[in-house]
C-alpha positions in Angstrom: -117.2 -203.4 -71.4 -120.4 -203.8 -73.4 -122.8 -204.4 -70.4 -125.7 -204.3 -72.6 -126.1 -207.8 -71.9 -127.2 -207.2 -68.2 -130.3 -205.2 -69.3 -132.4 -206.4 -72.3 -135.0 -204.5 -74.3 -138.0 -206.7 -74.8 -140.2 -206.1 -78.0 -142.7 -204.5 -75.6 -140.2 -201.9 -74.8 -139.5 -201.3 -78.1 -142.9 -200.6 -79.2 -143.2 -198.4 -76.1 -139.9 -196.6 -77.0 -141.0 -196.0 -80.7 -144.1 -194.4 -79.5 -142.1 -191.9 -77.3 -139.8 -191.2 -80.5 -143.0 -190.3 -82.6 -143.5 -187.9 -79.9 -140.0 -186.2 -79.8 -140.1 -182.7 -81.2 -137.0 -182.1 -83.4 -137.4 -178.4 -82.9 -136.3 -179.0 -79.2 -132.8 -180.1 -80.6 -130.8 -177.4 -79.3 -132.3 -177.5 -75.7 -131.8 -181.4 -75.5 -128.1 -181.0 -76.5 -127.8 -178.0 -73.9 -129.1 -180.2 -71.1 -127.1 -183.2 -72.3 -124.0 -181.2 -72.0 -125.3 -180.4 -68.4 -125.6 -184.0 -67.7 -122.3 -185.0 -68.9 -120.4 -182.2 -67.1 -122.2 -183.4 -64.0 -120.7 -187.0 -64.4 -117.5 -185.6 -65.1 -117.3 -183.5 -62.1 -118.3 -186.4 -59.8 -114.9 -187.8 -60.3 -114.2 -191.4 -61.5 -115.9 -192.7 -64.3 -117.0 -196.2 -64.9 -116.9 -198.1 -68.2 -120.7 -197.6 -68.9 -120.6 -193.9 -68.2 -117.5 -193.5 -70.5 -119.5 -195.5 -73.3 -122.3 -193.3 -72.8 -120.3 -190.1 -72.9 -118.5 -191.3 -76.1 -121.9 -192.2 -77.7 -123.5 -188.9 -77.0 -120.7 -187.1 -78.5 -120.9 -189.3 -81.6 -124.7 -188.7 -81.8 -124.2 -184.8 -81.4 -121.6 -184.9 -84.1 -124.3 -186.7 -86.4 -126.6 -184.0 -85.8 -124.1 -181.3 -86.3 -122.4 -182.9 -89.7 -125.7 -184.1 -91.3 -128.3 -181.4 -91.2 -130.5 -183.1 -93.8 -131.1 -186.3 -91.9 -134.7 -187.6 -92.3 -136.8 -186.3 -89.4 -137.2 -189.8 -88.1 -133.6 -190.5 -87.4 -133.4 -186.9 -85.9 -136.3 -187.8 -83.6 -134.2 -191.1 -82.9 -131.1 -189.4 -82.1 -133.2 -186.9 -79.8 -134.8 -189.7 -78.0 -131.6 -191.5 -77.3 -130.2 -188.3 -75.7 -133.2 -187.6 -73.7 -133.4 -191.1 -72.3 -129.9 -190.5 -71.1 -130.6 -187.3 -69.7 -133.6 -188.6 -67.8 -132.5 -189.4 -64.2 -135.6 -191.7 -63.4 -135.7 -194.0 -66.4 -136.1 -197.8 -66.3 -133.2 -198.1 -63.9 -132.8 -194.7 -62.0 -129.4 -193.1 -62.9 -128.4 -192.7 -59.0 -128.2 -196.4 -58.4 -124.4 -197.0 -58.2 -123.0 -199.3 -60.9 -126.3 -200.3 -62.4 -128.1 -196.9 -63.0 -126.8 -196.4 -66.5 -127.2 -200.1 -67.6 -130.5 -199.2 -69.3 -129.3 -196.0 -71.0 -126.3 -197.8 -72.5 -128.7 -200.5 -73.9 -131.3 -198.0 -75.2 -128.6 -195.6 -76.8 -127.0 -198.9 -78.3 -130.3 -200.0 -79.8 -130.8 -196.5 -81.3 -127.4 -196.4 -82.6 -127.6 -199.8 -84.4 -131.2 -198.9 -85.8 -129.9 -195.6 -87.4 -126.5 -196.8 -88.6 -127.5 -197.6 -92.0 -129.1 -194.2 -92.5 -126.1 -192.1 -91.4 -123.4 -191.1 -94.0 -119.8 -192.2 -93.3 -118.3 -189.7 -90.7 -115.4 -187.6 -92.0 -112.0 -188.2 -90.6 -111.1 -186.1 -87.7 
C-alpha cells in the first residue's frame, strides 16, 4: 500500500526539511542507526504490523544498507539519509506516531521523498 497520497509534502515543507537536513551531523550516524534499531524493534515487539510500518521498516533497512555499502557517498546524501531515519525515529513529528493507523503516514511520505531524491546518487546495489 503506497499511502503517501494521504499525506502530501508541500513546497514549504520541503524547504523546512532542507533546512533540517543542513543541520544533520554525519558524525551522529552510528547513534542514529542504534536508535533506529531500537525503534524498529519496539514496533516489531508490539505485534501486528500494518502495511505502512512494514514499508518503513523495509525502507530503513535499505537506507542502512546504503550507508554500510557506500562509505564514500557525498555528505549531502548522507545527511538526507540520516534525516529520513531521524524523522522516522521522532515520535512527535507532523503526525504523532501513537495515532493508530495514521501516525506513520507522514513518516512514509518523508522517507519516500528522500529516497526518490537520493536515488540518482546511489550506485547500484549488489545482489544479496
